[in-house]
TISEDO-682355 format. One record per residue: residue number from 0; x, y, z of N, C-alpha, C, CB in turn; residue in three letters. Coordinates in steps of 0.05 Angstrom, whole numbers, plus 5000, padded with zeros to 4 digits. Glycine has a CB too. Example, Ala and Ser with C-alpha at 12.3 -4.5 7.8 and 13.67 -1.06 7.14 Angstrom:
residues 2
+-----+------+------+------+------+------+------+------+------+------+------+------+------+-----+
:   i :  n_X :  n_Y :  n_Z : ca_X : ca_Y : ca_Z :  c_X :  c_Y :  c_Z : cb_X : cb_Y : cb_Z :  aa :
+-----+------+------+------+------+------+------+------+------+------+------+------+------+-----+
:   0 : 5264 : 4886 : 5156 : 5246 : 4910 : 5156 : 5264 : 4934 : 5156 : 5226 : 4911 : 5181 : ALA :
:   1 : 5257 : 4955 : 5142 : 5273 : 4979 : 5143 : 5258 : 5001 : 5157 : 5282 : 4988 : 5114 : SER :
+-----+------+------+------+------+------+------+------+------+------+------+------+------+-----+
***
This chain:
residues 175
+-----+------+------+------+------+------+------+------+------+------+------+------+------+-----+
:   i :  n_X :  n_Y :  n_Z : ca_X : ca_Y : ca_Z :  c_X :  c_Y :  c_Z : cb_X : cb_Y : cb_Z :  aa :
+-----+------+------+------+------+------+------+------+------+------+------+------+------+-----+
:   0 : 7204 : 1134 : 3648 : 7232 : 1139 : 3666 : 7239 : 1149 : 3691 : 7245 : 1153 : 3656 : MET :
:   1 : 7238 : 1147 : 3708 : 7236 : 1155 : 3732 : 7252 : 1174 : 3736 : 7238 : 1138 : 3748 : ASN :
:   2 : 7257 : 1193 : 3762 : 7275 : 1199 : 3768 : 7307 : 1184 : 3775 : 7263 : 1211 : 3781 : ALA :
:   3 : 7295 : 1168 : 3799 : 7327 : 1151 : 3811 : 7333 : 1119 : 3794 : 7323 : 1141 : 3853 : PRO :
:   4 : 7322 : 1116 : 3769 : 7348 : 1100 : 3754 : 7364 : 1131 : 3739 : 7333 : 1069 : 3724 : SER :
:   5 : 7345 : 1163 : 3725 : 7370 : 1163 : 3715 : 7389 : 1186 : 3738 : 7366 : 1172 : 3682 : LEU :
:   6 : 7380 : 1181 : 3768 : 7412 : 1182 : 3783 : 7416 : 1165 : 3773 : 7421 : 1181 : 3814 : SER :
:   7 : 7416 : 1136 : 3783 : 7440 : 1113 : 3776 : 7446 : 1115 : 3761 : 7439 : 1090 : 3775 : ARG :
:   8 : 7432 : 1120 : 3727 : 7446 : 1124 : 3702 : 7466 : 1143 : 3710 : 7429 : 1134 : 3678 : ARG :
:   9 : 7460 : 1167 : 3712 : 7481 : 1191 : 3719 : 7508 : 1185 : 3731 : 7468 : 1210 : 3738 : HIS :
:  10 : 7501 : 1169 : 3767 : 7504 : 1164 : 3784 : 7535 : 1142 : 3760 : 7475 : 1154 : 3804 : ALA :
:  11 : 7526 : 1112 : 3763 : 7543 : 1103 : 3743 : 7563 : 1109 : 3716 : 7533 : 1093 : 3738 : GLY :
:  12 : 7552 : 1123 : 3718 : 7569 : 1140 : 3677 : 7595 : 1153 : 3700 : 7537 : 1185 : 3647 : ALA :
:  13 : 7588 : 1171 : 3729 : 7603 : 1186 : 3740 : 7623 : 1163 : 3751 : 7587 : 1207 : 3759 : VAL :
:  14 : 7622 : 1150 : 3763 : 7640 : 1122 : 3783 : 7655 : 1122 : 3752 : 7617 : 1081 : 3798 : PHE :
:  15 : 7650 : 1109 : 3721 : 7651 : 1104 : 3702 : 7680 : 1119 : 3693 : 7626 : 1109 : 3691 : ALA :
:  16 : 7677 : 1149 : 3693 : 7697 : 1172 : 3689 : 7713 : 1164 : 3706 : 7689 : 1202 : 3693 : ALA :
:  17 : 7703 : 1167 : 3726 : 7730 : 1154 : 3761 : 7752 : 1141 : 3762 : 7721 : 1133 : 3783 : LEU :
:  18 : 7735 : 1124 : 3747 : 7753 : 1085 : 3752 : 7771 : 1093 : 3718 : 7717 : 1038 : 3749 : ALA :
:  19 : 7763 : 1102 : 3697 : 7777 : 1118 : 3672 : 7809 : 1121 : 3689 : 7758 : 1154 : 3662 : VAL :
:  20 : 7790 : 1153 : 3694 : 7824 : 1171 : 3718 : 7840 : 1171 : 3721 : 7832 : 1173 : 3740 : ALA :
:  21 : 7828 : 1144 : 3751 : 7839 : 1126 : 3776 : 7861 : 1113 : 3757 : 7813 : 1101 : 3793 : ALA :
:  22 : 7846 : 1097 : 3738 : 7876 : 1064 : 3720 : 7896 : 1095 : 3704 : 7851 : 1025 : 3672 : ALA :
:  23 : 7885 : 1112 : 3687 : 7900 : 1124 : 3668 : 7921 : 1144 : 3684 : 7881 : 1139 : 3647 : GLY :
:  24 : 7918 : 1143 : 3711 : 7927 : 1154 : 3733 : 7947 : 1145 : 3739 : 7915 : 1155 : 3751 : TRP :
:  25 : 7944 : 1103 : 3757 : 7961 : 1098 : 3761 : 7976 : 1076 : 3741 : 7957 : 1095 : 3782 : ALA :
:  26 : 7974 : 1086 : 3713 : 7987 : 1067 : 3695 : 8012 : 1091 : 3673 : 7956 : 1048 : 3673 : LEU :
:  27 : 7997 : 1127 : 3683 : 8019 : 1140 : 3673 : 8048 : 1150 : 3691 : 8005 : 1163 : 3662 : ALA :
:  28 : 8067 : 1161 : 3672 : 8087 : 1153 : 3689 : 8078 : 1201 : 3698 : 8130 : 1133 : 3669 : PRO :
:  29 : 8099 : 1193 : 3724 : 8096 : 1235 : 3737 : 8119 : 1226 : 3751 : 8061 : 1253 : 3765 : HIS :
:  30 : 8121 : 1250 : 3763 : 8150 : 1247 : 3768 : 8148 : 1261 : 3816 : 8172 : 1279 : 3734 : ALA :
:  31 : 8118 : 1274 : 3808 : 8121 : 1284 : 3827 : 8099 : 1313 : 3826 : 8150 : 1285 : 3831 : GLY :
:  32 : 8093 : 1322 : 3850 : 8067 : 1348 : 3853 : 8045 : 1363 : 3827 : 8085 : 1376 : 3863 : LYS :
:  33 : 8080 : 1373 : 3816 : 8082 : 1384 : 3791 : 8061 : 1376 : 3769 : 8107 : 1377 : 3783 : GLN :
:  34 : 8076 : 1345 : 3762 : 8062 : 1322 : 3730 : 8035 : 1315 : 3743 : 8084 : 1284 : 3720 : SER :
:  35 : 8032 : 1320 : 3757 : 8002 : 1304 : 3775 : 7986 : 1331 : 3767 : 8003 : 1295 : 3821 : ALA :
:  36 : 7995 : 1346 : 3781 : 7981 : 1377 : 3768 : 7976 : 1386 : 3730 : 8007 : 1404 : 3779 : VAL :
:  37 : 7991 : 1370 : 3717 : 7996 : 1374 : 3696 : 7974 : 1360 : 3682 : 8021 : 1369 : 3690 : GLN :
:  38 : 7976 : 1323 : 3686 : 7964 : 1309 : 3676 : 7935 : 1313 : 3684 : 7974 : 1288 : 3680 : TRP :
:  39 : 7929 : 1326 : 3707 : 7900 : 1336 : 3713 : 7894 : 1358 : 3695 : 7896 : 1346 : 3743 : ILE :
:  40 : 7907 : 1365 : 3682 : 7905 : 1391 : 3678 : 7899 : 1390 : 3639 : 7937 : 1409 : 3693 : ASP :
:  41 : 7924 : 1365 : 3626 : 7920 : 1350 : 3608 : 7882 : 1349 : 3599 : 7935 : 1324 : 3618 : ASP :
:  42 : 7881 : 1310 : 3623 : 7852 : 1304 : 3630 : 7822 : 1328 : 3628 : 7857 : 1295 : 3660 : VAL :
:  43 : 7830 : 1345 : 3630 : 7812 : 1360 : 3648 : 7798 : 1388 : 3621 : 7836 : 1375 : 3682 : CYS :
:  44 : 7825 : 1393 : 3609 : 7825 : 1413 : 3578 : 7812 : 1392 : 3566 : 7859 : 1424 : 3560 : SER :
:  45 : 7821 : 1372 : 3556 : 7817 : 1347 : 3529 : 7793 : 1355 : 3509 : 7807 : 1314 : 3543 : ALA :
:  46 : 7779 : 1378 : 3521 : 7759 : 1372 : 3513 : 7770 : 1403 : 3477 : 7727 : 1374 : 3545 : VAL :
:  47 : 7777 : 1417 : 3493 : 7790 : 1444 : 3487 : 7826 : 1451 : 3469 : 7791 : 1455 : 3518 : SER :
:  48 : 7834 : 1428 : 3470 : 7858 : 1413 : 3451 : 7868 : 1382 : 3460 : 7887 : 1432 : 3453 : ARG :
:  49 : 7876 : 1381 : 3454 : 7882 : 1347 : 3447 : 7899 : 1333 : 3468 : 7900 : 1342 : 3416 : PRO :
:  50 : 7902 : 1315 : 3486 : 7913 : 1310 : 3507 : 7944 : 1304 : 3517 : 7900 : 1296 : 3513 : MET :
:  51 : 7947 : 1315 : 3532 : 7972 : 1312 : 3528 : 7990 : 1327 : 3511 : 7973 : 1293 : 3522 : PHE :
:  52 : 7973 : 1357 : 3504 : 7990 : 1377 : 3496 : 8009 : 1397 : 3505 : 7980 : 1387 : 3487 : ALA :
:  53 : 8020 : 1379 : 3526 : 8032 : 1400 : 3553 : 8054 : 1404 : 3536 : 8040 : 1386 : 3591 : SER :
:  54 : 8073 : 1421 : 3545 : 8111 : 1425 : 3535 : 8120 : 1388 : 3538 : 8138 : 1453 : 3568 : ALA :
:  55 : 8138 : 1394 : 3510 : 8153 : 1361 : 3513 : 8164 : 1358 : 3547 : 8190 : 1359 : 3487 : PRO :
:  56 : 8169 : 1340 : 3542 : 8172 : 1325 : 3576 : 8208 : 1337 : 3574 : 8165 : 1275 : 3581 : ALA :
:  57 : 8208 : 1345 : 3596 : 8236 : 1348 : 3612 : 8257 : 1327 : 3591 : 8232 : 1335 : 3653 : PRO :
:  58 : 8288 : 1332 : 3587 : 8301 : 1326 : 3588 : 8318 : 1301 : 3603 : 8300 : 1340 : 3587 : ALA :
:  59 : 8314 : 1280 : 3604 : 8330 : 1257 : 3615 : 8301 : 1248 : 3633 : 8364 : 1266 : 3634 : GLY :
:  60 : 8288 : 1253 : 3631 : 8254 : 1263 : 3649 : 8249 : 1230 : 3641 : 8224 : 1297 : 3630 : SER :
:  61 : 8255 : 1207 : 3621 : 8241 : 1176 : 3617 : 8222 : 1181 : 3604 : 8231 : 1159 : 3640 : GLY :
:  62 : 8210 : 1208 : 3598 : 8187 : 1207 : 3590 : 8189 : 1206 : 3557 : 8172 : 1228 : 3603 : VAL :
:  63 : 8184 : 1200 : 3538 : 8175 : 1194 : 3520 : 8173 : 1241 : 3501 : 8143 : 1169 : 3533 : ALA :
:  64 : 8189 : 1246 : 3498 : 8176 : 1280 : 3483 : 8168 : 1276 : 3460 : 8198 : 1308 : 3478 : ALA :
:  65 : 8152 : 1286 : 3456 : 8132 : 1299 : 3424 : 8148 : 1303 : 3390 : 8122 : 1339 : 3434 : ARG :
:  66 : 8136 : 1291 : 3385 : 8158 : 1291 : 3357 : 8162 : 1331 : 3358 : 8134 : 1274 : 3315 : PRO :
:  67 : 8185 : 1339 : 3344 : 8186 : 1364 : 3335 : 8183 : 1377 : 3302 : 8209 : 1369 : 3344 : SER :
:  68 : 8185 : 1405 : 3302 : 8180 : 1415 : 3271 : 8204 : 1403 : 3265 : 8177 : 1450 : 3262 : THR :
:  69 : 8209 : 1408 : 3234 : 8236 : 1407 : 3225 : 8233 : 1436 : 3194 : 8244 : 1365 : 3212 : SER :
:  70 : 8256 : 1447 : 3197 : 8253 : 1470 : 3180 : 8272 : 1462 : 3153 : 8263 : 1499 : 3196 : VAL :
:  71 : 8256 : 1487 : 3119 : 8280 : 1478 : 3112 : 8278 : 1496 : 3095 : 8288 : 1451 : 3105 : LYS :
:  72 : 8297 : 1511 : 3101 : 8315 : 1540 : 3081 : 8300 : 1530 : 3049 : 8366 : 1537 : 3079 : VAL :
:  73 : 8300 : 1552 : 3051 : 8287 : 1558 : 3024 : 8305 : 1582 : 2987 : 8257 : 1577 : 3040 : LEU :
:  74 : 8300 : 1592 : 3016 : 8320 : 1611 : 2991 : 8326 : 1638 : 3018 : 8295 : 1628 : 2951 : SER :
:  75 : 8343 : 1652 : 3010 : 8349 : 1677 : 3027 : 8368 : 1699 : 3011 : 8366 : 1666 : 3056 : CYS :
:  76 : 8348 : 1717 : 3018 : 8352 : 1740 : 2993 : 8351 : 1761 : 3001 : 8334 : 1742 : 2971 : GLU :
:  77 : 8382 : 1781 : 2995 : 8382 : 1810 : 3015 : 8357 : 1817 : 2996 : 8415 : 1837 : 3015 : SER :
:  78 : 8349 : 1844 : 2995 : 8327 : 1861 : 2993 : 8342 : 1892 : 2985 : 8308 : 1860 : 3024 : LEU :
:  79 : 8343 : 1888 : 2962 : 8352 : 1917 : 2943 : 8342 : 1936 : 2946 : 8351 : 1919 : 2917 : PRO :
:  80 : 8324 : 1947 : 2951 : 8296 : 1967 : 2961 : 8304 : 1970 : 2998 : 8256 : 1943 : 2955 : HIS :
:  81 : 8308 : 1958 : 3010 : 8305 : 1967 : 3039 : 8343 : 1949 : 3055 : 8265 : 1947 : 3055 : VAL :
:  82 : 8367 : 1964 : 3046 : 8382 : 1972 : 3052 : 8391 : 1952 : 3074 : 8378 : 1996 : 3053 : PRO :
:  83 : 8409 : 1930 : 3083 : 8415 : 1921 : 3113 : 8389 : 1906 : 3112 : 8418 : 1947 : 3140 : GLY :
:  84 : 8373 : 1892 : 3103 : 8349 : 1867 : 3110 : 8349 : 1836 : 3087 : 8311 : 1887 : 3105 : LYS :
:  85 : 8336 : 1826 : 3089 : 8334 : 1799 : 3073 : 8312 : 1790 : 3069 : 8347 : 1779 : 3082 : SER :
:  86 : 8300 : 1778 : 3059 : 8280 : 1762 : 3066 : 8277 : 1719 : 3059 : 8257 : 1781 : 3050 : VAL :
:  87 : 8281 : 1712 : 3073 : 8286 : 1689 : 3082 : 8250 : 1672 : 3080 : 8302 : 1694 : 3116 : THR :
:  88 : 8261 : 1653 : 3058 : 8226 : 1636 : 3053 : 8234 : 1595 : 3070 : 8217 : 1631 : 2996 : THR :
:  89 : 8220 : 1608 : 3075 : 8219 : 1566 : 3094 : 8202 : 1546 : 3091 : 8213 : 1563 : 3126 : ALA :
:  90 : 8198 : 1526 : 3085 : 8185 : 1504 : 3084 : 8186 : 1488 : 3120 : 8201 : 1485 : 3058 : ILE :
:  91 : 8167 : 1488 : 3140 : 8158 : 1487 : 3166 : 8152 : 1470 : 3166 : 8143 : 1500 : 3178 : VAL :
:  92 : 8148 : 1431 : 3174 : 8135 : 1408 : 3175 : 8132 : 1401 : 3200 : 8145 : 1389 : 3162 : ASP :
:  93 : 8102 : 1393 : 3215 : 8104 : 1393 : 3231 : 8090 : 1363 : 3236 : 8100 : 1416 : 3240 : PHE :
:  94 : 8099 : 1346 : 3234 : 8086 : 1312 : 3237 : 8075 : 1308 : 3250 : 8096 : 1291 : 3242 : PRO :
:  95 : 8050 : 1304 : 3251 : 8032 : 1287 : 3276 : 8039 : 1289 : 3308 : 8035 : 1254 : 3270 : PRO :
:  96 : 8024 : 1305 : 3319 : 8040 : 1321 : 3347 : 8052 : 1338 : 3354 : 8053 : 1313 : 3357 : LEU :
:  97 : 8060 : 1348 : 3337 : 8085 : 1358 : 3334 : 8084 : 1384 : 3348 : 8094 : 1359 : 3306 : ALA :
:  98 : 8116 : 1388 : 3357 : 8105 : 1405 : 3382 : 8133 : 1432 : 3383 : 8104 : 1379 : 3419 : TYR :
:  99 : 8131 : 1461 : 3381 : 8148 : 1481 : 3388 : 8151 : 1484 : 3411 : 8143 : 1502 : 3378 : SER :
: 100 : 8170 : 1498 : 3424 : 8155 : 1507 : 3445 : 8162 : 1540 : 3442 : 8163 : 1492 : 3476 : PRO :
: 101 : 8165 : 1549 : 3468 : 8172 : 1590 : 3457 : 8202 : 1596 : 3446 : 8171 : 1616 : 3491 : ALA :
: 102 : 8191 : 1619 : 3433 : 8206 : 1623 : 3424 : 8218 : 1653 : 3412 : 8202 : 1606 : 3414 : HIS :
: 103 : 8221 : 1665 : 3396 : 8224 : 1684 : 3384 : 8242 : 1687 : 3357 : 8231 : 1696 : 3401 : ARG :
: 104 : 8233 : 1705 : 3351 : 8243 : 1709 : 3324 : 8265 : 1740 : 3302 : 8216 : 1705 : 3315 : HIS :
: 105 : 8280 : 1737 : 3300 : 8288 : 1769 : 3300 : 8272 : 1787 : 3277 : 8322 : 1771 : 3292 : PRO :
: 106 : 8262 : 1779 : 3267 : 8245 : 1796 : 3246 : 8214 : 1785 : 3240 : 8263 : 1797 : 3217 : GLY :
: 107 : 8191 : 1804 : 3222 : 8176 : 1792 : 3218 : 8169 : 1775 : 3208 : 8169 : 1799 : 3216 : SER :
: 108 : 8150 : 1762 : 3212 : 8142 : 1739 : 3202 : 8112 : 1728 : 3194 : 8152 : 1726 : 3217 : VAL :
: 109 : 8108 : 1726 : 3170 : 8081 : 1712 : 3154 : 8088 : 1685 : 3156 : 8076 : 1721 : 3119 : THR :
: 110 : 8061 : 1670 : 3160 : 8065 : 1645 : 3154 : 8030 : 1641 : 3130 : 8069 : 1626 : 3189 : VAL :
: 111 : 8038 : 1617 : 3120 : 8017 : 1611 : 3093 : 8022 : 1571 : 3093 : 8032 : 1633 : 3053 : LEU :
: 112 : 7987 : 1573 : 3119 : 7990 : 1540 : 3122 : 7988 : 1527 : 3095 : 7965 : 1526 : 3139 : MET :
: 113 : 7996 : 1509 : 3084 : 7996 : 1495 : 3069 : 7969 : 1464 : 3074 : 8024 : 1492 : 3070 : LEU :
: 114 : 7979 : 1453 : 3088 : 7959 : 1433 : 3100 : 7971 : 1427 : 3121 : 7953 : 1408 : 3085 : GLU :
: 115 : 7936 : 1415 : 3133 : 7936 : 1403 : 3158 : 7925 : 1434 : 3169 : 7969 : 1386 : 3171 : GLY :
: 116 : 7934 : 1425 : 3199 : 7922 : 1450 : 3227 : 7951 : 1457 : 3243 : 7892 : 1431 : 3257 : THR :
: 117 : 7957 : 1473 : 3246 : 7966 : 1489 : 3264 : 7958 : 1498 : 3289 : 7970 : 1505 : 3254 : VAL :
: 118 : 7958 : 1501 : 3309 : 7959 : 1506 : 3344 : 7975 : 1528 : 3349 : 7971 : 1481 : 3364 : ARG :
: 119 : 7970 : 1556 : 3357 : 8001 : 1577 : 3361 : 7983 : 1587 : 3373 : 8023 : 1596 : 3337 : SER :
: 120 : 8000 : 1606 : 3400 : 7995 : 1633 : 3407 : 8013 : 1638 : 3416 : 7976 : 1640 : 3420 : GLN :
: 121 : 8019 : 1671 : 3403 : 8025 : 1691 : 3419 : 8017 : 1703 : 3435 : 8029 : 1703 : 3412 : LEU :
: 122 : 8054 : 1718 : 3454 : 8039 : 1724 : 3473 : 8025 : 1754 : 3483 : 8053 : 1716 : 3488 : ALA :
: 123 : 8005 : 1752 : 3488 : 7992 : 1767 : 3494 : 7960 : 1765 : 3473 : 8010 : 1791 : 3494 : GLY :
: 124 : 7967 : 1751 : 3461 : 7944 : 1735 : 3441 : 7920 : 1713 : 3442 : 7956 : 1723 : 3426 : GLY :
: 125 : 7903 : 1705 : 3438 : 7890 : 1683 : 3436 : 7901 : 1656 : 3420 : 7868 : 1692 : 3426 : LEU :
: 126 : 7890 : 1637 : 3433 : 7910 : 1611 : 3428 : 7886 : 1607 : 3392 : 7907 : 1575 : 3465 : VAL :
: 127 : 7901 : 1609 : 3374 : 7889 : 1609 : 3342 : 7897 : 1584 : 3334 : 7900 : 1632 : 3318 : GLY :
: 128 : 7873 : 1565 : 3321 : 7875 : 1538 : 3300 : 7872 : 1551 : 3268 : 7844 : 1511 : 3308 : ASP :
: 129 : 7900 : 1553 : 3250 : 7896 : 1550 : 3228 : 7902 : 1525 : 3208 : 7905 : 1569 : 3223 : TYR :
: 130 : 7888 : 1532 : 3199 : 7885 : 1513 : 3174 : 7886 : 1516 : 3140 : 7861 : 1506 : 3179 : LYS :
: 131 : 7896 : 1491 : 3110 : 7898 : 1501 : 3093 : 7886 : 1512 : 3087 : 7901 : 1494 : 3082 : THR :
: 132 : 7909 : 1535 : 3079 : 7909 : 1562 : 3064 : 7894 : 1594 : 3078 : 7891 : 1554 : 3037 : GLY :
: 133 : 7893 : 1583 : 3099 : 7897 : 1615 : 3117 : 7934 : 1619 : 3132 : 7867 : 1612 : 3154 : GLN :
: 134 : 7925 : 1644 : 3142 : 7947 : 1668 : 3137 : 7949 : 1671 : 3176 : 7929 : 1706 : 3112 : THR :
: 135 : 7978 : 1679 : 3197 : 7987 : 1688 : 3207 : 8006 : 1715 : 3210 : 7989 : 1673 : 3208 : PHE :
: 136 : 8011 : 1733 : 3220 : 8025 : 1743 : 3234 : 8047 : 1748 : 3252 : 8017 : 1744 : 3237 : PHE :
: 137 : 8068 : 1745 : 3258 : 8090 : 1750 : 3272 : 8103 : 1770 : 3269 : 8103 : 1735 : 3270 : GLU :
: 138 : 8099 : 1801 : 3282 : 8120 : 1823 : 3291 : 8149 : 1818 : 3301 : 8109 : 1838 : 3313 : PRO :
: 139 : 8165 : 1828 : 3292 : 8194 : 1822 : 3299 : 8194 : 1822 : 3332 : 8216 : 1845 : 3285 : PRO :
: 140 : 8213 : 1806 : 3337 : 8220 : 1800 : 3369 : 8196 : 1781 : 3388 : 8222 : 1834 : 3384 : GLY :
: 141 : 8162 : 1783 : 3377 : 8149 : 1784 : 3397 : 8156 : 1742 : 3406 : 8112 : 1800 : 3388 : THR :
: 142 : 8142 : 1740 : 3425 : 8147 : 1716 : 3430 : 8121 : 1698 : 3425 : 8157 : 1716 : 3456 : LEU :
: 143 : 8128 : 1677 : 3416 : 8106 : 1655 : 3414 : 8106 : 1627 : 3423 : 8101 : 1652 : 3389 : HIS :
: 144 : 8092 : 1636 : 3448 : 8084 : 1608 : 3462 : 8097 : 1583 : 3465 : 8064 : 1599 : 3451 : LEU :
: 145 : 8075 : 1571 : 3433 : 8083 : 1553 : 3419 : 8070 : 1540 : 3390 : 8085 : 1537 : 3438 : PHE :
: 146 : 8072 : 1520 : 3385 : 8056 : 1514 : 3361 : 8061 : 1489 : 3367 : 8062 : 1525 : 3332 : ALA :
: 147 : 8047 : 1476 : 3359 : 8029 : 1450 : 3352 : 8019 : 1432 : 3337 : 8017 : 1450 : 3355 : GLU :
: 148 : 8030 : 1409 : 3322 : 8003 : 1396 : 3304 : 7989 : 1388 : 3331 : 8009 : 1365 : 3278 : ASN :
: 149 : 7955 : 1390 : 3327 : 7935 : 1365 : 3345 : 7932 : 1354 : 3333 : 7912 : 1367 : 3357 : PRO :
: 150 : 7928 : 1340 : 3312 : 7917 : 1322 : 3302 : 7938 : 1302 : 3303 : 7907 : 1328 : 3279 : ASP :
: 151 : 7930 : 1274 : 3310 : 7951 : 1252 : 3321 : 7952 : 1236 : 3290 : 7936 : 1229 : 3354 : PRO :
: 152 : 7938 : 1235 : 3261 : 7946 : 1220 : 3244 : 7948 : 1239 : 3215 : 7929 : 1195 : 3246 : VAL :
: 153 : 7955 : 1265 : 3214 : 7961 : 1280 : 3191 : 7980 : 1297 : 3198 : 7939 : 1293 : 3179 : ARG :
: 154 : 8004 : 1293 : 3178 : 8017 : 1322 : 3186 : 8007 : 1354 : 3179 : 8044 : 1320 : 3174 : PRO :
: 155 : 8016 : 1372 : 3190 : 8022 : 1396 : 3181 : 8047 : 1407 : 3169 : 8018 : 1407 : 3197 : ALA :
: 156 : 8038 : 1433 : 3148 : 8052 : 1440 : 3143 : 8051 : 1468 : 3130 : 8059 : 1423 : 3135 : LYS :
: 157 : 8086 : 1491 : 3131 : 8073 : 1517 : 3129 : 8091 : 1535 : 3107 : 8070 : 1531 : 3161 : LEU :
: 158 : 8088 : 1546 : 3093 : 8109 : 1562 : 3084 : 8122 : 1580 : 3112 : 8097 : 1582 : 3060 : VAL :
: 159 : 8133 : 1594 : 3115 : 8149 : 1626 : 3126 : 8166 : 1641 : 3119 : 8161 : 1627 : 3145 : SER :
: 160 : 8153 : 1667 : 3110 : 8177 : 1672 : 3090 : 8182 : 1698 : 3119 : 8169 : 1683 : 3046 : VAL :
: 161 : 8206 : 1710 : 3131 : 8221 : 1721 : 3132 : 8231 : 1748 : 3130 : 8226 : 1711 : 3125 : PHE :
: 162 : 8221 : 1766 : 3146 : 8243 : 1794 : 3143 : 8253 : 1794 : 3167 : 8231 : 1826 : 3137 : VAL :
: 163 : 8282 : 1789 : 3152 : 8312 : 1797 : 3175 : 8321 : 1818 : 3169 : 8340 : 1779 : 3176 : THR :
: 164 : 8345 : 1818 : 3196 : 8380 : 1836 : 3179 : 8386 : 1825 : 3167 : 8409 : 1844 : 3189 : ASP :
: 165 : 8404 : 1830 : 3149 : 8422 : 1811 : 3119 : 8440 : 1802 : 3127 : 8435 : 1825 : 3093 : GLU :
: 166 : 8439 : 1787 : 3101 : 8456 : 1774 : 3116 : 8448 : 1731 : 3127 : 8456 : 1799 : 3144 : ASN :
: 167 : 8426 : 1728 : 3120 : 8397 : 1707 : 3134 : 8406 : 1696 : 3153 : 8383 : 1681 : 3117 : CYS :
: 168 : 8415 : 1718 : 3190 : 8426 : 1704 : 3198 : 8400 : 1677 : 3213 : 8446 : 1721 : 3214 : GLY :
: 169 : 8402 : 1677 : 3243 : 8391 : 1658 : 3249 : 8360 : 1661 : 3251 : 8402 : 1652 : 3270 : PRO :
: 170 : 8335 : 1651 : 3249 : 8315 : 1645 : 3248 : 8296 : 1649 : 3270 : 8318 : 1625 : 3241 : LEU :
: 171 : 8311 : 1630 : 3283 : 8294 : 1632 : 3312 : 8305 : 1638 : 3344 : 8282 : 1604 : 3314 : VAL :
: 172 : 8301 : 1655 : 3361 : 8313 : 1670 : 3381 : 8307 : 1648 : 3406 : 8299 : 1702 : 3383 : LEU :
: 173 : 8314 : 1645 : 3428 : 8297 : 1638 : 3457 : 8279 : 1656 : 3456 : 8312 : 1640 : 3486 : PRO :
: 174 : 8272 : 1639 : 3475 : 8242 : 1666 : 3498 : 8263 : 1690 : 3511 : 8221 : 1642 : 3541 : PRO :
+-----+------+------+------+------+------+------+------+------+------+------+------+------+-----+
***
């Protein structure tokens, strides 16, 4: 194979990629410069995370938001040896491609992955992919930047154990 045919092959591949990107751009809903920048970022970063893994669409934008998580509290008990504190256990379900935006928790949280994969990031930390059997910890009040199920087909499920103030108050706080 000679160099000119290799160059033509690469040029053809680049042209095809640009054509696909242009077609995607034409078909994708967008509302201006900021969404264009986000769309380009989503396409260019799809190697390290699923395409369109940005935050859910703003309310009223006309774009369907990603699925959200669901939380089922299993128990909440006072800790008799730690006055003023309680422990709450909950199951969190992440449907395929589910996304949980920035939030905080009022107490310590320990998470055990029951099935699937959850991608998560705490402020000041790296993005982590947590799989079945793995755990992670969130200190009280830490900004949890996001959590998502990157899998487009399989759900993810985890159990969260919260140690919070007595009376089993709210488990999630605004960022």
